[in-house]
C-alpha positions in Angstrom: 12.4 75.0 -92.2 9.7 74.0 -94.7 12.0 71.5 -96.4 13.0 70.0 -93.0 9.4 69.7 -91.9 8.5 68.1 -95.2 11.4 65.6 -94.8 10.2 64.7 -91.3 6.7 64.0 -92.6 8.2 61.7 -95.3 10.1 59.8 -92.6 7.0 59.5 -90.4 4.9 58.4 -93.4 7.5 55.8 -94.5 7.8 54.5 -90.9 4.0 53.9 -90.9 4.1 52.3 -94.3 6.9 50.0 -93.4 5.8 49.1 -89.9 6.7 45.5 -88.9 3.7 43.1 -89.1 2.4 42.1 -85.7 -0.3 39.7 -84.5 -3.1 40.4 -82.1 -6.3 38.7 -81.0 -9.6 39.5 -82.6 -12.1 41.6 -80.6 -13.9 39.7 -79.1 -11.3 36.9 -79.0 -12.0 33.9 -81.3 -10.1 31.1 -82.9 -8.6 33.7 -85.3 -5.8 36.3 -85.1 -5.4 39.6 -86.9 -2.1 40.4 -88.6 -1.6 44.2 -88.6 0.8 46.6 -90.3 0.7 49.6 -88.0 -3.0 50.4 -87.8 -3.9 48.5 -90.9 -5.2 44.9 -90.7 -3.4 42.9 -93.4 -5.4 39.7 -92.9 -7.5 37.8 -90.3 -6.3 34.2 -90.1 -8.1 31.2 -88.7 -6.3 29.1 -86.1 -7.1 25.4 -86.0 -8.3 24.1 -82.6 -6.2 21.7 -80.7 -6.4 18.1 -81.9 -8.5 15.7 -79.9 -7.5 12.1 -79.6 -10.1 9.5 -78.6 -9.1 6.4 -76.8 -11.5 3.5 -76.6 -11.5 0.4 -74.5 -8.0 0.8 -73.1 -7.3 -2.0 -70.6 -6.2 -0.7 -67.1 -5.8 -2.3 -63.7 -6.8 0.5 -61.3 -4.8 0.5 -58.1 -6.0 1.3 -54.6 -4.0 4.5 -54.2 -6.3 7.5 -54.4 -5.1 10.1 -57.0 -2.9 12.8 -55.6 -1.4 15.2 -58.1 1.8 13.7 -59.5 2.5 11.4 -56.6 -0.2 8.7 -56.6 -2.9 7.1 -58.7 -3.2 4.9 -61.7 -2.4 7.0 -64.8 -4.3 6.9 -68.1 -1.7 5.1 -70.2 -1.8 7.4 -73.3 -0.9 10.4 -71.2 2.3 8.8 -69.7 5.4 10.2 -71.4 8.3 8.1 -72.6 10.2 9.1 -69.5 7.4 8.0 -67.2 5.8 11.4 -66.4 2.2 12.3 -66.9 0.8 15.0 -69.1 -1.1 17.5 -67.0 -4.3 19.1 -68.1 -4.8 17.3 -71.3 -7.8 15.1 -70.5 -11.0 16.4 -72.2 -13.4 17.3 -69.4 -16.2 14.7 -68.9 -14.7 12.2 -71.4 -13.5 9.4 -69.0 -15.8 6.3 -68.8 -14.8 3.2 -67.0 -16.4 -0.2 -67.7 -16.0 -3.8 -66.8 -15.9 -4.7 -70.5 -16.0 -2.7 -73.7 -19.6 -1.4 -74.1 -20.7 -2.6 -70.7 -22.6 -0.5 -68.2 -20.2 2.2 -66.9 -18.9 2.2 -63.3 -19.9 5.2 -61.2 -17.3 7.8 -60.5 -16.9 8.6 -56.8 -18.6 5.3 -55.9 -16.6 2.7 -57.8 -13.5 4.7 -58.7 -11.9 8.1 -58.1 -10.8 10.4 -60.9 -8.5 13.4 -61.1 -8.9 14.6 -64.7 -6.2 17.2 -64.4 -3.5 14.7 -63.5 -5.0 11.9 -65.6 -5.2 9.6 -62.6 -7.7 6.9 -61.3 -8.0 5.1 -58.0 -10.2 2.2 -57.0 -12.8 2.7 -54.3 -12.5 -0.3 -51.9 -16.2 -0.4 -51.2 -17.1 -0.1 -54.9 -18.0 -2.7 -57.6 -14.5 -3.0 -59.1 -12.7 -6.1 -57.8 -9.2 -5.6 -56.6 -6.7 -6.4 -59.4 -9.4 -6.6 -62.0 -8.9 -5.3 -65.5 -11.3 -2.6 -66.5 -11.7 -0.8 -69.8 -11.4 3.0 -70.1 -12.7 5.4 -72.7 -11.4 8.9 -72.7 -10.3 11.8 -74.9 -7.3 14.1 -74.6 -5.9 17.1 -76.4 -2.6 17.4 -78.2 -1.2 21.0 -78.3 0.7 22.8 -81.0 3.0 25.8 -81.6 1.8 27.3 -84.9 4.0 29.8 -86.5 2.7 33.1 -87.9 4.8 34.0 -91.0 5.0 36.6 -93.6 6.6 36.9 -97.1 8.7 39.7 -98.3 5.5 41.3 -99.5 4.0 41.1 -96.0 1.6 38.4 -97.0 0.8 36.6 -93.8 -0.1 32.9 -93.2 -0.1 30.3 -90.4 2.2 27.3 -90.6 0.7 24.6 -88.4 2.9 22.9 -85.8 3.1 19.2 -85.2 0.6 18.2 -82.5 2.2 16.7 -79.4 0.8 15.5 -76.0 3.7 17.4 -74.3 6.6 19.7 -75.3 5.4 20.8 -78.8 8.0 22.4 -81.0 7.3 25.5 -83.1 6.5 24.9 -86.7 9.0 27.5 -87.8 8.8 29.6 -91.0 8.7 28.0 -94.5 11.3 28.9 -97.0 10.9 32.4 -98.3 8.9 33.4 -95.2 9.8 35.2 -91.9 8.4 34.1 -88.6 6.9 36.9 -86.6 5.1 35.0 -83.8 4.2 31.6 -82.5 0.7 30.8 -81.3 0.4 28.3 -78.5 -2.6 26.2 -79.2 -3.1 24.8 -75.7 -5.3 21.9 -74.6 -8.9 22.9 -74.7 -8.2 26.3 -76.4 -11.4 27.9 -77.7 -10.3 31.5 -78.3 -6.9 33.0 -78.9 -6.0 35.7 -76.4 -2.9 37.9 -76.1 -1.4 35.3 -73.7 -1.4 32.7 -76.5 0.6 34.8 -78.9 4.4 34.8 -78.6 6.1 37.5 -80.8 9.5 36.5 -82.1 12.2 39.0 -81.4 15.9 39.1 -82.2 18.1 36.5 -80.4 18.6 37.6 -76.8 22.0 38.6 -75.5 23.2 38.0 -71.9 25.8 39.9 -69.9 29.2 38.3 -69.8 29.6 36.5 -66.5 32.4 37.0 -64.0 34.8 34.1 -64.8 37.1 34.7 -61.9 35.5 31.9 -59.9 36.6 29.3 -62.5 40.1 30.6 -63.0 41.9 27.6 -61.4 39.8 25.0 -63.3 40.3 26.8 -66.6 44.1 27.0 -66.0 44.3 23.3 -65.2 42.2 22.3 -68.2 44.2 24.6 -70.6 47.4 22.9 -69.4 46.0 19.5 -70.2 45.6 18.5 -66.6 43.1 16.1 -65.1 40.0 17.4 -63.3 37.1 15.8 -61.5 33.8 17.7 -61.8 31.0 16.8 -59.4 27.4 17.8 -60.3 25.5 18.3 -57.0 21.7 18.6 -57.4 18.3 17.1 -57.6 16.3 15.1 -60.2 17.2 17.5 -63.0 20.9 17.1 -62.3 20.3 13.3 -62.1 19.1 13.6 -65.7 15.3 14.0 -65.2 13.4 13.9 -68.5 16.4 14.1 -70.9 15.6 11.7 -73.7 19.1 10.1 -73.5 21.7 10.1 -70.6 24.2 11.9 -72.8 21.8 14.8 -73.2 21.3 15.4 -69.5 23.1 18.7 -68.7 25.9 17.3 -66.5 26.9 14.8 -69.1 26.5 17.3 -71.9 28.5 19.9 -70.0 31.4 17.4 -69.5 31.3 16.4 -73.2 31.2 20.1 -74.3 34.0 21.0 -71.9 36.1 18.1 -73.2 35.7 19.4 -76.7 36.7 22.8 -75.6 39.8 21.4 -73.8 40.7 18.2 -75.8 44.0 17.7 -74.1 42.5 17.7 -70.6 41.2 14.7 -68.7 37.8 15.3 -67.4 35.9 12.9 -65.0 32.3 13.6 -64.2 30.6 12.5 -61.0 26.9 12.9 -61.0 25.6 13.5 -57.4 22.1 14.3 -58.4 19.2 12.7 -56.5 15.5 13.0 -57.2 13.6 15.1 -54.7 16.8 16.6 -53.2 17.4 20.1 -52.0 20.3 21.9 -50.5 19.5 20.6 -47.0 20.1 17.1 -48.3 23.1 18.4 -50.3 24.7 19.6 -47.1 24.1 16.3 -45.4 25.7 14.3 -48.1 28.4 16.8 -49.3 31.3 14.9 -47.8 30.3 11.4 -49.0 28.9 12.2 -52.4 31.0 15.2 -53.4 34.2 16.1 -51.4 35.4 12.5 -51.0 35.9 12.5 -54.8 38.4 15.3 -54.4 36.8 17.5 -57.1 38.4 20.4 -58.9 35.0 21.9 -59.6 31.5 21.5 -58.1 28.4 22.7 -60.0 25.3 23.1 -57.9 21.7 23.0 -59.1 18.6 22.8 -56.8 15.4 23.9 -58.4 13.6 22.5 -55.3 15.2 25.3 -53.3 13.2 27.9 -55.2 10.1 27.2 -53.1 12.0 28.4 -50.0 12.5 31.9 -48.4 15.4 33.9 -49.6 17.1 33.8 -46.2 17.2 30.0 -46.1 18.6 29.8 -49.6 21.3 32.3 -48.7 22.3 30.4 -45.5 22.5 27.0 -47.2 24.5 28.1 -50.1 27.0 30.0 -48.0 27.6 26.8 -46.0 28.0 24.8 -49.2 30.4 27.2 -50.7 32.5 27.5 -47.5 32.9 23.7 -47.2 33.7 23.3 -50.9 36.3 25.9 -50.8 37.8 24.5 -47.6 38.3 21.3 -49.6 40.3 23.1 -52.2 37.6 23.1 -55.0 35.9 25.8 -57.0 32.1 26.1 -57.1 29.6 27.2 -59.7 26.0 28.1 -58.7 23.6 27.3 -61.5 20.4 29.4 -61.3 17.5 27.0 -61.9 15.0 26.7 -64.8 11.5 27.9 -64.6 8.8 25.6 -63.1 5.1 25.1 -63.3 3.5 28.6 -63.2 1.7 27.8 -59.9 5.1 27.3 -58.3 6.7 30.5 -59.5 5.4 32.8 -56.8 8.6 33.0 -54.7 11.0 32.1 -57.5 12.3 35.7 -58.0 13.1 36.1 -54.3 14.9 32.8 -54.1 16.8 33.6 -57.3 17.9 36.9 -55.9 19.3 35.0 -52.9 21.4 32.8 -55.2 22.7 35.9 -57.0 23.5 37.6 -53.7 25.6 34.7 -52.5 27.4 34.6 -55.8 28.2 38.3 -55.6 29.2 38.4 -51.9 31.1 35.2 -51.9 32.7 35.8 -55.3 31.4 32.5 -56.7 30.9 31.8 -60.4 27.3 32.0 -61.5 25.9 30.2 -64.5 22.7 32.1 -65.1 20.4 29.5 -66.7 17.4 31.3 -65.3 18.1 34.3 -67.6 17.9 32.0 -70.6 14.6 30.5 -69.5 13.3 34.0 -68.9 14.3 35.0 -72.4 12.4 32.2 -74.1 9.4 34.4 -74.5 11.4 36.9 -76.5 12.2 34.1 -79.0 8.5 33.1 -79.3 8.7 30.1 -77.0 6.4 29.5 -74.0 8.8 28.1 -71.4 6.1 25.6 -70.2 6.6 23.8 -73.5 10.1 22.8 -72.4 8.7 21.0 -69.3 8.2 17.3 -70.0 6.4 16.5 -66.7 4.6 19.8 -66.9 6.1 20.7 -63.5 9.8 20.9 -63.2 11.7 18.5 -65.5 13.1 20.1 -68.7 13.4 18.4 -72.1 16.6 18.2 -74.1 16.3 21.9 -75.1 16.1 22.9 -71.4 19.1 20.8 -70.5 21.0 22.5 -73.3 20.2 25.9 -71.7 22.1 24.9 -68.6 25.1 23.9 -70.7 25.0 27.2 -72.6 25.1 29.1 -69.3 27.9 26.9 -67.9 30.1 27.2 -71.0 30.0 31.0 -70.7 32.3 30.5 -67.7 34.8 28.5 -69.9 
């Protein structure tokens, strides 16, 4: 009994000695993090603040549209992405100054122009001093965010590897050679103190349950035999390719290319029926013309815009879609959508449950992209850093997650 007890004490002591290093905020929170090994603080490391970029005398013609979130307003040019979206929340508060010429007396906000700092948008006041169509000059500052990587050596020596600053979609720095990454730190625009919400521990690669492939049996059989198959992607702006850096990296095109590599003897034709702003209501309206008239073998369905709806409406619409697709002799795949702007995620889980209910009850194939987006945190990635327009358009990495989920069915 004594030997056994002593052995248990050794195991407990060894476990405490060899505890995995973890990161936590300082108390009170500051621009530093503590790296701990069990109860022992190995080191306190300073996190560099977000980079501030100053823009001076940028020429802009302010339109008459009043700023309105993403829909209207004249954008500050440096915060427009390469795909035409605006970076949300990056403008440094109080930094915007509008003048008739560099160094001239500033125009007055609210009297001469309207400003929405959050959406980096301006609008001309008709009764103000700015002539219609006139060029003005704008000074402002904006933040570039980072994903710094907290890393340790084999001897548990911690350090921070700074990520590359980016106006949108920063990538993690990753660990240097000879180091292990234990967490990423999201240095958001305007960050002044690191909290637990800014620290993203890096766990083992996530695993996902094997999907039921029954719903794609006919398509797989046809492709394996080297047959010809038309695949129609029905969806919204994301299906249309929203924010992919190149057309071939949009998930429908990438899926077709990956599927062709999986079945090189088959002939695959992709029809992209994605339309910006669409939802399953519009999908039902144009199902015959844009989908079924192409006589598809397979229809993949993605509507992130449906995720703002009640569960009952989602279920009703998808049942109608599936019924009509099957009546035309085609198979269907429901793609669960990616995550959106956090302010829009309130009803996401209920709508997602509706999609899964339809897939189960109607025995339809389900490509669970949502699960992959939900698992990003486990790998140390804030899902928001995959949204190019800060709202609901994924970057290339996000499009790849759709393809990963779809290929599980093939």
